[in-house]
N, CA, C and O atoms as a Tinker XYZ file with bonds, in Angstrom:
   476  protein
     1  N     -4.021000   12.769000   22.435000    73     2
     2  CA    -4.766000   11.861000   21.591000    64     1     3
     3  C     -4.635000   10.420000   22.087000    63     2     4     5
     4  O     -5.593000    9.648000   22.057000    81     3
     5  N     -3.435000   10.079000   22.540000    73     3     6
     6  CA    -3.233000    8.720000   23.028000    64     5     7
     7  C     -4.116000    8.449000   24.246000    63     6     8     9
     8  O     -4.601000    7.333000   24.429000    81     7
     9  N     -4.320000    9.467000   25.072000    73     7    10
    10  CA    -5.149000    9.316000   26.264000    64     9    11
    11  C     -6.579000    8.958000   25.889000    63    10    12    13
    12  O     -7.209000    8.137000   26.555000    81    11
    13  N     -7.092000    9.567000   24.832000    73    11    14
    14  CA    -8.461000    9.287000   24.393000    64    13    15
    15  C     -8.587000    7.841000   23.923000    63    14    16    17
    16  O     -9.549000    7.155000   24.267000    81    15
    17  N     -7.619000    7.381000   23.141000    73    15    18
    18  CA    -7.662000    6.000000   22.642000    64    17    19
    19  C     -7.540000    5.017000   23.806000    63    18    20    21
    20  O     -8.270000    4.028000   23.857000    81    19
    21  N     -6.625000    5.280000   24.739000    73    19    22
    22  CA    -6.458000    4.392000   25.895000    64    21    23
    23  C     -7.710000    4.395000   26.775000    63    22    24    25
    24  O     -8.129000    3.347000   27.266000    81    23
    25  N     -8.301000    5.567000   26.971000    73    23    26
    26  CA    -9.520000    5.655000   27.775000    64    25    27
    27  C    -10.671000    4.896000   27.117000    63    26    28    29
    28  O    -11.424000    4.194000   27.791000    81    27
    29  N    -10.800000    5.039000   25.814000    73    27    30
    30  CA   -11.837000    4.288000   25.098000    64    29    31
    31  C    -11.629000    2.787000   25.265000    63    30    32    33
    32  O    -12.586000    2.054000   25.514000    81    31
    33  N    -10.397000    2.325000   25.132000    73    31    34
    34  CA   -10.113000    0.896000   25.275000    64    33    35
    35  C    -10.432000    0.384000   26.667000    63    34    36    37
    36  O    -11.006000   -0.695000   26.815000    81    35
    37  N    -10.064000    1.153000   27.698000    73    35    38
    38  CA   -10.330000    0.724000   29.071000    64    37    39
    39  C    -11.824000    0.719000   29.392000    63    38    40    41
    40  O    -12.321000   -0.207000   30.033000    81    39
    41  N    -12.535000    1.748000   28.950000    73    39    42
    42  CA   -13.981000    1.802000   29.181000    64    41    43
    43  C    -14.673000    0.661000   28.436000    63    42    44    45
    44  O    -15.571000    0.022000   28.985000    81    43
    45  N    -14.266000    0.400000   27.198000    73    43    46
    46  CA   -14.847000   -0.708000   26.436000    64    45    47
    47  C    -14.576000   -2.050000   27.095000    63    46    48    49
    48  O    -15.459000   -2.906000   27.148000    81    47
    49  N    -13.358000   -2.240000   27.598000    73    47    50
    50  CA   -13.026000   -3.482000   28.297000    64    49    51
    51  C    -13.864000   -3.637000   29.566000    63    50    52    53
    52  O    -14.388000   -4.718000   29.834000    81    51
    53  N    -13.994000   -2.553000   30.352000    73    51    54
    54  CA   -14.783000   -2.599000   31.580000    64    53    55
    55  C    -16.253000   -2.927000   31.286000    63    54    56    57
    56  O    -16.851000   -3.770000   31.956000    81    55
    57  N    -16.825000   -2.262000   30.290000    73    55    58
    58  CA   -18.235000   -2.522000   29.958000    64    57    59
    59  C    -18.437000   -3.941000   29.432000    63    58    60    61
    60  O    -19.468000   -4.563000   29.687000    81    59
    61  N    -17.463000   -4.439000   28.709000    73    59    62
    62  CA   -17.562000   -5.804000   28.192000    64    61    63
    63  C    -17.495000   -6.824000   29.338000    63    62    64    65
    64  O    -18.251000   -7.796000   29.350000    81    63
    65  N    -16.597000   -6.601000   30.291000    73    63    66
    66  CA   -16.518000   -7.500000   31.446000    64    65    67
    67  C    -17.783000   -7.409000   32.302000    63    66    68    69
    68  O    -18.256000   -8.420000   32.821000    81    67
    69  N    -18.325000   -6.206000   32.447000    73    67    70
    70  CA   -19.552000   -6.022000   33.223000    64    69    71
    71  C    -20.731000   -6.747000   32.568000    63    70    72    73
    72  O    -21.529000   -7.390000   33.249000    81    71
    73  N    -20.831000   -6.637000   31.245000    73    71    74
    74  CA   -21.928000   -7.335000   30.554000    64    73    75
    75  C    -21.752000   -8.849000   30.647000    63    74    76    77
    76  O    -22.738000   -9.577000   30.769000    81    75
    77  N    -20.522000   -9.328000   30.593000    73    75    78
    78  CA   -20.269000  -10.769000   30.740000    64    77    79
    79  C    -20.702000  -11.251000   32.124000    63    78    80    81
    80  O    -21.286000  -12.324000   32.273000    81    79
    81  N    -20.399000  -10.430000   33.131000    73    79    82
    82  CA   -20.799000  -10.787000   34.504000    64    81    83
    83  C    -22.322000  -10.885000   34.626000    63    82    84    85
    84  O    -22.839000  -11.813000   35.249000    81    83
    85  N    -23.040000   -9.923000   34.030000    73    83    86
    86  CA   -24.502000   -9.955000   34.104000    64    85    87
    87  C    -25.079000  -11.110000   33.285000    63    86    88    89
    88  O    -26.093000  -11.690000   33.675000    81    87
    89  N    -24.458000  -11.449000   32.168000    73    87    90
    90  CA   -24.948000  -12.577000   31.366000    64    89    91
    91  C    -24.777000  -13.893000   32.111000    63    90    92    93
    92  O    -25.654000  -14.754000   32.041000    81    91
    93  N    -23.664000  -14.067000   32.824000    73    91    94
    94  CA   -23.450000  -15.293000   33.591000    64    93    95
    95  C    -24.418000  -15.334000   34.781000    63    94    96    97
    96  O    -24.966000  -16.385000   35.112000    81    95
    97  N    -24.619000  -14.161000   35.422000    73    95    98
    98  CA   -25.528000  -14.104000   36.572000    64    97    99
    99  C    -26.974000  -14.304000   36.174000    63    98   100   101
   100  O    -27.783000  -14.730000   36.999000    81    99
   101  N    -27.326000  -14.007000   34.921000    73    99   102
   102  CA   -28.699000  -14.190000   34.436000    64   101   103
   103  C    -28.961000  -15.597000   33.978000    63   102   104   105
   104  O    -29.986000  -15.857000   33.348000    81   103
   105  N    -28.075000  -16.503000   34.271000    73   103   106
   106  CA   -28.211000  -17.920000   33.934000    64   105   107
   107  C    -28.245000  -18.177000   32.427000    63   106   108   109
   108  O    -28.897000  -19.110000   31.957000    81   107
   109  N    -27.539000  -17.344000   31.690000    73   107   110
   110  CA   -27.364000  -17.603000   30.261000    64   109   111
   111  C    -26.341000  -18.728000   30.138000    63   110   112   113
   112  O    -25.384000  -18.765000   30.912000    81   111
   113  N    -26.513000  -19.635000   29.201000    73   111   114
   114  CA   -25.521000  -20.708000   29.059000    64   113   115
   115  C    -24.114000  -20.128000   28.871000    63   114   116   117
   116  O    -23.916000  -19.118000   28.195000    81   115
   117  N    -23.173000  -20.790000   29.479000    73   115   118
   118  CA   -21.794000  -20.294000   29.523000    64   117   119
   119  C    -21.210000  -20.114000   28.121000    63   118   120   121
   120  O    -20.452000  -19.172000   27.891000    81   119
   121  N    -21.542000  -20.983000   27.198000    73   119   122
   122  CA   -21.020000  -20.879000   25.827000    64   121   123
   123  C    -21.528000  -19.629000   25.118000    63   122   124   125
   124  O    -20.773000  -18.954000   24.417000    81   123
   125  N    -22.813000  -19.323000   25.302000    73   123   126
   126  CA   -23.376000  -18.123000   24.672000    64   125   127
   127  C    -22.787000  -16.848000   25.274000    63   126   128   129
   128  O    -22.513000  -15.882000   24.561000    81   127
   129  N    -22.596000  -16.857000   26.592000    73   127   130
   130  CA   -22.005000  -15.683000   27.252000    64   129   131
   131  C    -20.568000  -15.479000   26.784000    63   130   132   133
   132  O    -20.123000  -14.346000   26.603000    81   131
   133  N    -19.853000  -16.572000   26.591000    73   131   134
   134  CA   -18.462000  -16.468000   26.141000    64   133   135
   135  C    -18.388000  -15.938000   24.706000    63   134   136   137
   136  O    -17.503000  -15.143000   24.391000    81   135
   137  N    -19.293000  -16.362000   23.843000    73   135   138
   138  CA   -19.327000  -15.864000   22.465000    64   137   139
   139  C    -19.631000  -14.364000   22.453000    63   138   140   141
   140  O    -19.013000  -13.603000   21.709000    81   139
   141  N    -20.588000  -13.952000   23.285000    73   139   142
   142  CA   -20.931000  -12.529000   23.379000    64   141   143
   143  C    -19.732000  -11.721000   23.886000    63   142   144   145
   144  O    -19.446000  -10.634000   23.384000    81   143
   145  N    -19.039000  -12.266000   24.886000    73   143   146
   146  CA   -17.846000  -11.590000   25.415000    64   145   147
   147  C    -16.767000  -11.471000   24.339000    63   146   148   149
   148  O    -16.154000  -10.412000   24.196000    81   147
   149  N    -16.529000  -12.538000   23.587000    73   147   150
   150  CA   -15.489000  -12.529000   22.544000    64   149   151
   151  C    -15.831000  -11.513000   21.439000    63   150   152   153
   152  O    -14.961000  -10.778000   20.973000    81   151
   153  N    -17.104000  -11.481000   21.030000    73   151   154
   154  CA   -17.500000  -10.516000   19.996000    64   153   155
   155  C    -17.352000   -9.078000   20.500000    63   154   156   157
   156  O    -16.926000   -8.196000   19.755000    81   155
   157  N    -17.705000   -8.847000   21.762000    73   155   158
   158  CA   -17.538000   -7.513000   22.344000    64   157   159
   159  C    -16.072000   -7.100000   22.398000    63   158   160   161
   160  O    -15.736000   -5.950000   22.114000    81   159
   161  N    -15.200000   -8.037000   22.761000    73   159   162
   162  CA   -13.756000   -7.743000   22.808000    64   161   163
   163  C    -13.213000   -7.445000   21.406000    63   162   164   165
   164  O    -12.398000   -6.538000   21.232000    81   163
   165  N    -13.664000   -8.204000   20.421000    73   163   166
   166  CA   -13.202000   -7.949000   19.051000    64   165   167
   167  C    -13.640000   -6.563000   18.593000    63   166   168   169
   168  O    -12.888000   -5.866000   17.912000    81   167
   169  N    -14.850000   -6.162000   18.962000    73   167   170
   170  CA   -15.333000   -4.834000   18.591000    64   169   171
   171  C    -14.500000   -3.738000   19.248000    63   170   172   173
   172  O    -14.101000   -2.779000   18.588000    81   171
   173  N    -14.242000   -3.877000   20.531000    73   171   174
   174  CA   -13.458000   -2.864000   21.255000    64   173   175
   175  C    -12.032000   -2.800000   20.702000    63   174   176   177
   176  O    -11.504000   -1.710000   20.485000    81   175
   177  N    -11.418000   -3.936000   20.476000    73   175   178
   178  CA   -10.047000   -3.967000   19.951000    64   177   179
   179  C    -10.007000   -3.406000   18.531000    63   178   180   181
   180  O     -9.078000   -2.682000   18.174000    81   179
   181  N    -11.003000   -3.735000   17.729000    73   179   182
   182  CA   -11.039000   -3.212000   16.357000    64   181   183
   183  C    -11.164000   -1.697000   16.315000    63   182   184   185
   184  O    -10.443000   -1.030000   15.572000    81   183
   185  N    -12.081000   -1.153000   17.115000    73   183   186
   186  CA   -12.247000    0.304000   17.120000    64   185   187
   187  C    -11.018000    0.988000   17.707000    63   186   188   189
   188  O    -10.594000    2.022000   17.192000    81   187
   189  N    -10.443000    0.443000   18.760000    73   187   190
   190  CA    -9.224000    1.020000   19.334000    64   189   191
   191  C     -8.072000    0.959000   18.327000    63   190   192   193
   192  O     -7.257000    1.878000   18.256000    81   191
   193  N     -8.008000   -0.113000   17.558000    73   191   194
   194  CA    -6.964000   -0.214000   16.532000    64   193   195
   195  C     -7.124000    0.833000   15.439000    63   194   196   197
   196  O     -6.148000    1.438000   14.996000    81   195
   197  N     -8.373000    1.041000   15.007000    73   195   198
   198  CA    -8.628000    2.067000   13.987000    64   197   199
   199  C     -8.268000    3.456000   14.528000    63   198   200   201
   200  O     -7.666000    4.264000   13.822000    81   199
   201  N     -8.637000    3.723000   15.770000    73   199   202
   202  CA    -8.292000    5.018000   16.372000    64   201   203
   203  C     -6.780000    5.195000   16.503000    63   202   204   205
   204  O     -6.261000    6.284000   16.260000    81   203
   205  N     -6.074000    4.136000   16.886000    73   203   206
   206  CA    -4.617000    4.221000   16.999000    64   205   207
   207  C     -3.982000    4.451000   15.626000    63   206   208   209
   208  O     -3.023000    5.214000   15.514000    81   207
   209  N     -4.498000    3.808000   14.592000    73   207   210
   210  CA    -3.966000    4.014000   13.230000    64   209   211
   211  C     -4.189000    5.455000   12.773000    63   210   212   213
   212  O     -3.293000    6.071000   12.196000    81   211
   213  N     -5.380000    5.988000   13.029000    73   211   214
   214  CA    -5.657000    7.374000   12.647000    64   213   215
   215  C     -4.755000    8.334000   13.414000    63   214   216   217
   216  O     -4.292000    9.332000   12.862000    81   215
   217  N     -4.510000    8.036000   14.668000    73   215   218
   218  CA    -3.637000    8.879000   15.467000    64   217   219
   219  C     -2.216000    8.858000   14.906000    63   218   220   221
   220  O     -1.564000    9.900000   14.848000    81   219
   221  N     -1.733000    7.699000   14.497000    73   219   222
   222  CA    -0.382000    7.623000   13.936000    64   221   223
   223  C     -0.301000    8.361000   12.599000    63   222   224   225
   224  O      0.727000    8.964000   12.292000    81   223
   225  N     -1.368000    8.321000   11.805000    73   223   226
   226  CA    -1.382000    9.066000   10.537000    64   225   227
   227  C     -1.354000   10.565000   10.789000    63   226   228   229
   228  O     -0.672000   11.300000   10.075000    81   227
   229  N     -2.089000   11.028000   11.801000    73   227   230
   230  CA    -2.066000   12.448000   12.137000    64   229   231
   231  C     -0.681000   12.890000   12.588000    63   230   232   233
   232  O     -0.216000   13.966000   12.212000    81   231
   233  N     -0.028000   12.068000   13.388000    73   231   234
   234  CA     1.315000   12.406000   13.857000    64   233   235
   235  C      2.286000   12.445000   12.688000    63   234   236   237
   236  O      3.116000   13.350000   12.607000    81   235
   237  N      2.195000   11.472000   11.776000    73   235   238
   238  CA     3.078000   11.443000   10.606000    64   237   239
   239  C      2.836000   12.659000    9.715000    63   238   240   241
   240  O      3.793000   13.265000    9.232000    81   239
   241  N      1.585000   13.024000    9.491000    73   239   242
   242  CA     1.278000   14.191000    8.663000    64   241   243
   243  C      1.803000   15.467000    9.308000    63   242   244   245
   244  O      2.304000   16.352000    8.614000    81   243
   245  N      1.694000   15.567000   10.617000    73   243   246
   246  CA     2.196000   16.744000   11.322000    64   245   247
   247  C      3.713000   16.824000   11.218000    63   246   248   249
   248  O      4.259000   17.916000   11.063000    81   247
   249  N      4.400000   15.697000   11.301000    73   247   250
   250  CA     5.859000   15.687000   11.171000    64   249   251
   251  C      6.282000   16.082000    9.761000    63   250   252   253
   252  O      7.269000   16.799000    9.593000    81   251
   253  N      5.553000   15.626000    8.744000    73   251   254
   254  CA     5.894000   15.983000    7.365000    64   253   255
   255  C      5.718000   17.475000    7.123000    63   254   256   257
   256  O      6.511000   18.088000    6.409000    81   255
   257  N      4.680000   18.062000    7.716000    73   255   258
   258  CA     4.460000   19.498000    7.555000    64   257   259
   259  C      5.582000   20.281000    8.212000    63   258   260   261
   260  O      6.047000   21.281000    7.664000    81   259
   261  N      6.024000   19.834000    9.388000    73   259   262
   262  CA     7.093000   20.537000   10.098000    64   261   263
   263  C      8.439000   20.375000    9.418000    63   262   264   265
   264  O      9.280000   21.270000    9.504000    81   263
   265  N      8.669000   19.240000    8.736000    73   263   266
   266  CA     9.947000   18.998000    8.080000    64   265   267
   267  C     10.011000   19.576000    6.666000    63   266   268   269
   268  O     11.097000   19.685000    6.097000    81   267
   269  N      8.879000   19.942000    6.098000    73   267   270
   270  CA     8.847000   20.443000    4.721000    64   269   271
   271  C      9.588000   21.770000    4.634000    63   270   272   273
   272  O      9.473000   22.610000    5.526000    81   271
   273  N     10.358000   21.962000    3.547000    73   271   274
   274  CA    11.055000   23.238000    3.400000    64   273   275
   275  C     10.055000   24.360000    3.174000    63   274   276   277
   276  O      9.001000   24.146000    2.575000    81   275
   277  N     10.379000   25.548000    3.649000    73   275   278
   278  CA     9.445000   26.664000    3.457000    64   277   279
   279  C      9.314000   27.011000    1.981000    63   278   280   281
   280  O     10.253000   26.836000    1.204000    81   279
   281  N      8.157000   27.497000    1.611000    73   279   282
   282  CA     7.905000   27.872000    0.224000    64   281   283
   283  C      8.781000   29.069000   -0.155000    63   282   284   285
   284  O      8.973000   29.992000    0.637000    81   283
   285  N      9.300000   29.033000   -1.368000    73   283   286
   286  CA    10.097000   30.153000   -1.838000    64   285   287
   287  C      9.182000   31.311000   -2.207000    63   286   288   289
   288  O      8.094000   31.124000   -2.750000    81   287
   289  N      9.643000   32.482000   -1.903000    73   287   290
   290  CA     8.871000   33.660000   -2.254000    64   289   291
   291  C      9.162000   34.053000   -3.698000    63   290   292   293
   292  O     10.296000   33.970000   -4.168000    81   291
   293  N      8.132000   34.474000   -4.372000    73   291   294
   294  CA     8.291000   34.979000   -5.729000    64   293   295
   295  C      8.237000   36.494000   -5.638000    63   294   296   297
   296  O      7.243000   37.075000   -5.203000    81   295
   297  N      9.319000   37.114000   -6.055000    73   295   298
   298  CA     9.390000   38.565000   -5.989000    64   297   299
   299  C      9.109000   39.125000   -7.373000    63   298   300   301
   300  O      9.796000   38.797000   -8.341000    81   299
   301  N      8.112000   39.957000   -7.453000    73   299   302
   302  CA     7.754000   40.582000   -8.722000    64   301   303
   303  C      8.297000   42.006000   -8.687000    63   302   304   305
   304  O      7.964000   42.797000   -7.804000    81   303
   305  N      9.123000   42.306000   -9.649000    73   303   306
   306  CA     9.709000   43.642000   -9.696000    64   305   307
   307  C      9.003000   44.456000  -10.762000    63   306   308   309
   308  O      8.650000   43.950000  -11.828000    81   307
   309  N      8.808000   45.707000  -10.455000    73   307   310
   310  CA     8.182000   46.596000  -11.421000    64   309   311
   311  C      9.213000   47.048000  -12.446000    63   310   312   313
   312  O     10.391000   47.217000  -12.134000    81   311
   313  N      8.748000   47.237000  -13.664000    73   311   314
   314  CA     9.626000   47.720000  -14.724000    64   313   315
   315  C      9.775000   49.221000  -14.546000    63   314   316   317
   316  O      8.795000   49.952000  -14.401000    81   315
   317  N     11.026000   49.660000  -14.562000    73   315   318
   318  CA    11.282000   51.086000  -14.360000    64   317   319
   319  C     10.993000   51.862000  -15.643000    63   318   320   321
   320  O     11.147000   51.350000  -16.751000    81   319
   321  N     10.576000   53.093000  -15.462000    73   319   322
   322  CA    10.320000   53.973000  -16.606000    64   321   323
   323  C     11.652000   54.296000  -17.285000    63   322   324   325
   324  O     12.677000   54.381000  -16.610000    81   323
   325  N     11.656000   54.477000  -18.612000    73   323   326
   326  CA    12.911000   54.768000  -19.316000    64   325   327
   327  C     13.478000   56.124000  -18.895000    63   326   328   329
   328  O     12.749000   57.077000  -18.618000    81   327
   329  N     14.801000   56.165000  -18.860000    73   327   330
   330  CA    15.494000   57.407000  -18.537000    64   329   331
   331  C     15.499000   58.308000  -19.773000    63   330   332   333
   332  O     15.490000   57.807000  -20.897000    81   331
   333  N     15.512000   59.618000  -19.581000    73   331   334
   334  CA    15.464000   60.532000  -20.733000    64   333   335
   335  C     16.618000   60.332000  -21.714000    63   334   336   337
   336  O     16.427000   60.523000  -22.914000    81   335
   337  N     17.794000   59.959000  -21.252000    73   335   338
   338  CA    18.939000   59.822000  -22.148000    64   337   339
   339  C     19.142000   58.423000  -22.676000    63   338   340   341
   340  O     20.097000   58.189000  -23.417000    81   339
   341  N     18.274000   57.470000  -22.323000    73   339   342
   342  CA    18.459000   56.083000  -22.724000    64   341   343
   343  C     18.017000   55.873000  -24.162000    63   342   344   345
   344  O     17.172000   56.601000  -24.683000    81   343
   345  N     18.606000   54.857000  -24.796000    73   343   346
   346  CA    18.238000   54.514000  -26.161000    64   345   347
   347  C     16.889000   53.810000  -26.167000    63   346   348   349
   348  O     16.625000   52.995000  -25.283000    81   347
   349  N     16.033000   54.101000  -27.133000    73   347   350
   350  CA    14.708000   53.477000  -27.137000    64   349   351
   351  C     14.759000   51.963000  -27.324000    63   350   352   353
   352  O     13.918000   51.263000  -26.760000    81   351
   353  N     15.691000   51.438000  -28.078000    73   351   354
   354  CA    15.760000   49.986000  -28.325000    64   353   355
   355  C     16.153000   49.205000  -27.089000    63   354   356   357
   356  O     15.698000   48.075000  -26.916000    81   355
   357  N     16.982000   49.768000  -26.224000    73   355   358
   358  CA    17.437000   49.027000  -25.050000    64   357   359
   359  C     16.313000   48.829000  -24.044000    63   358   360   361
   360  O     16.256000   47.797000  -23.375000    81   359
   361  N     15.419000   49.803000  -23.929000    73   359   362
   362  CA    14.312000   49.673000  -22.995000    64   361   363
   363  C     13.300000   48.653000  -23.495000    63   362   364   365
   364  O     12.820000   47.835000  -22.710000    81   363
   365  N     12.967000   48.680000  -24.763000    73   363   366
   366  CA    11.971000   47.757000  -25.284000    64   365   367
   367  C     12.479000   46.322000  -25.261000    63   366   368   369
   368  O     11.690000   45.400000  -25.060000    81   367
   369  N     13.784000   46.110000  -25.462000    73   367   370
   370  CA    14.293000   44.744000  -25.415000    64   369   371
   371  C     14.321000   44.223000  -23.983000    63   370   372   373
   372  O     14.216000   43.016000  -23.764000    81   371
   373  N     14.460000   45.112000  -23.012000    73   371   374
   374  CA    14.425000   44.671000  -21.625000    64   373   375
   375  C     12.994000   44.339000  -21.210000    63   374   376   377
   376  O     12.777000   43.477000  -20.358000    81   375
   377  N     12.026000   45.017000  -21.806000    73   375   378
   378  CA    10.637000   44.804000  -21.431000    64   377   379
   379  C     10.053000   43.608000  -22.160000    63   378   380   381
   380  O      9.462000   42.730000  -21.533000    81   379
   381  N     10.208000   43.563000  -23.468000    73   379   382
   382  CA     9.617000   42.488000  -24.265000    64   381   383
   383  C     10.709000   41.750000  -25.021000    63   382   384   385
   384  O     11.474000   42.377000  -25.754000    81   383
   385  N     10.802000   40.456000  -24.868000    73   383   386
   386  CA    11.765000   39.714000  -25.677000    64   385   387
   387  C     11.254000   39.618000  -27.117000    63   386   388   389
   388  O     10.050000   39.545000  -27.360000    81   387
   389  N     12.176000   39.619000  -28.045000    73   387   390
   390  CA    11.757000   39.532000  -29.444000    64   389   391
   391  C     11.248000   38.127000  -29.738000    63   390   392   393
   392  O     11.667000   37.158000  -29.104000    81   391
   393  N     10.356000   38.028000  -30.687000    73   391   394
   394  CA     9.775000   36.737000  -31.022000    64   393   395
   395  C     10.469000   36.149000  -32.241000    63   394   396   397
   396  O     11.245000   36.836000  -32.906000    81   395
   397  N     10.200000   34.909000  -32.532000    73   395   398
   398  CA    10.773000   34.237000  -33.684000    64   397   399
   399  C     10.254000   34.876000  -34.964000    63   398   400   401
   400  O     11.010000   35.050000  -35.920000    81   399
   401  N      8.994000   35.221000  -34.990000    73   399   402
   402  CA     8.397000   35.819000  -36.185000    64   401   403
   403  C      9.051000   37.160000  -36.482000    63   402   404   405
   404  O      9.318000   37.481000  -37.640000    81   403
   405  N      9.307000   37.936000  -35.448000    73   403   406
   406  CA     9.921000   39.252000  -35.642000    64   405   407
   407  C     11.321000   39.110000  -36.226000    63   406   408   409
   408  O     11.697000   39.868000  -37.120000    81   407
   409  N     12.091000   38.154000  -35.735000    73   407   410
   410  CA    13.438000   37.942000  -36.248000    64   409   411
   411  C     13.399000   37.497000  -37.714000    63   410   412   413
   412  O     14.190000   37.977000  -38.527000    81   411
   413  N     12.490000   36.590000  -38.051000    73   411   414
   414  CA    12.369000   36.114000  -39.428000    64   413   415
   415  C     11.947000   37.243000  -40.353000    63   414   416   417
   416  O     12.463000   37.363000  -41.464000    81   415
   417  N     11.021000   38.065000  -39.908000    73   415   418
   418  CA    10.565000   39.185000  -40.727000    64   417   419
   419  C     11.706000   40.150000  -41.000000    63   418   420   421
   420  O     11.830000   40.648000  -42.119000    81   419
   421  N     12.532000   40.423000  -40.019000    73   419   422
   422  CA    13.675000   41.322000  -40.211000    64   421   423
   423  C     14.673000   40.730000  -41.198000    63   422   424   425
   424  O     15.237000   41.452000  -42.020000    81   423
   425  N     14.895000   39.414000  -41.120000    73   423   426
   426  CA    15.859000   38.783000  -42.042000    64   425   427
   427  C     15.356000   38.851000  -43.475000    63   426   428   429
   428  O     16.130000   39.151000  -44.385000    81   427
   429  N     14.087000   38.583000  -43.691000    73   427   430
   430  CA    13.513000   38.604000  -45.032000    64   429   431
   431  C     13.486000   40.030000  -45.569000    63   430   432   433
   432  O     13.804000   40.268000  -46.735000    81   431
   433  N     13.106000   40.977000  -44.715000    73   431   434
   434  CA    13.028000   42.371000  -45.145000    64   433   435
   435  C     14.401000   42.887000  -45.535000    63   434   436   437
   436  O     14.512000   43.698000  -46.454000    81   435
   437  N     15.459000   42.430000  -44.851000    73   435   438
   438  CA    16.811000   42.877000  -45.170000    64   437   439
   439  C     17.290000   42.343000  -46.508000    63   438   440   441
   440  O     18.041000   43.029000  -47.201000    81   439
   441  N     16.883000   41.150000  -46.893000    73   439   442
   442  CA    17.344000   40.568000  -48.152000    64   441   443
   443  C     16.582000   41.114000  -49.353000    63   442   444   445
   444  O     17.114000   41.109000  -50.463000    81   443
   445  N     15.365000   41.581000  -49.166000    73   443   446
   446  CA    14.555000   42.095000  -50.264000    64   445   447
   447  C     14.556000   43.619000  -50.344000    63   446   448   449
   448  O     13.937000   44.195000  -51.239000    81   447
   449  N     15.211000   44.238000  -49.462000    73   447   450
   450  CA    15.210000   45.708000  -49.462000    64   449   451
   451  C     14.220000   46.215000  -48.433000    63   450   452   453
   452  O     13.391000   45.461000  -47.923000    81   451
   453  N     14.316000   47.495000  -48.136000    73   451   454
   454  CA    13.443000   48.094000  -47.149000    64   453   455
   455  C     12.021000   48.216000  -47.674000    63   454   456   457
   456  O     11.828000   48.559000  -48.840000    81   455
   457  N     11.021000   47.944000  -46.841000    73   455   458
   458  CA     9.651000   48.150000  -47.301000    64   457   459
   459  C      9.367000   49.643000  -47.458000    63   458   460   461
   460  O     10.031000   50.482000  -46.847000    81   459
   461  N      8.370000   49.960000  -48.286000    73   459   462
   462  CA     8.036000   51.349000  -48.571000    64   461   463
   463  C      7.584000   52.085000  -47.304000    63   462   464   465
   464  O      7.814000   53.287000  -47.170000    81   463
   465  N      6.963000   51.389000  -46.405000    73   463   466
   466  CA     6.476000   52.060000  -45.192000    64   465   467
   467  C      7.646000   52.495000  -44.291000    63   466   468   469
   468  O      7.482000   53.415000  -43.489000    81   467
   469  N      8.797000   51.870000  -44.403000    73   467   470
   470  CA     9.941000   52.230000  -43.583000    64   469   471
   471  C     10.649000   53.476000  -44.130000    63   470   472   473
   472  O     11.311000   54.183000  -43.370000    81   471
   473  N     10.524000   53.754000  -45.409000    73   471   474
   474  CA    11.236000   54.883000  -46.028000    64   473   475
   475  C     10.587000   56.124000  -45.627000    63   474   476
   476  O     11.018000   57.205000  -46.030000    81   475
């Protein structure tokens, strides 16, 4: 990338000097030729500067990508089927956590007696 920016700068400088030579040889007043040369140099330097800045940003972004820690893998495990001799409550609690509403309902039901549907 640096070669491209340097080549652009050298070609721009050469073309600017060549145009200055032709302007002086064409009997253009020296002041006008000098202004044209200065504006051409500012253009070449400005574009080369922008290209150099973009190149440095690309290099910095590439370094950040290489230095970044690798992403952690998320491992999803399948829930195993219940064993024939296992207790039914232990499997369901491992699969689904109890909710706040369920706990409150159990506390209220215990203080008022068992509901008719449970008997």
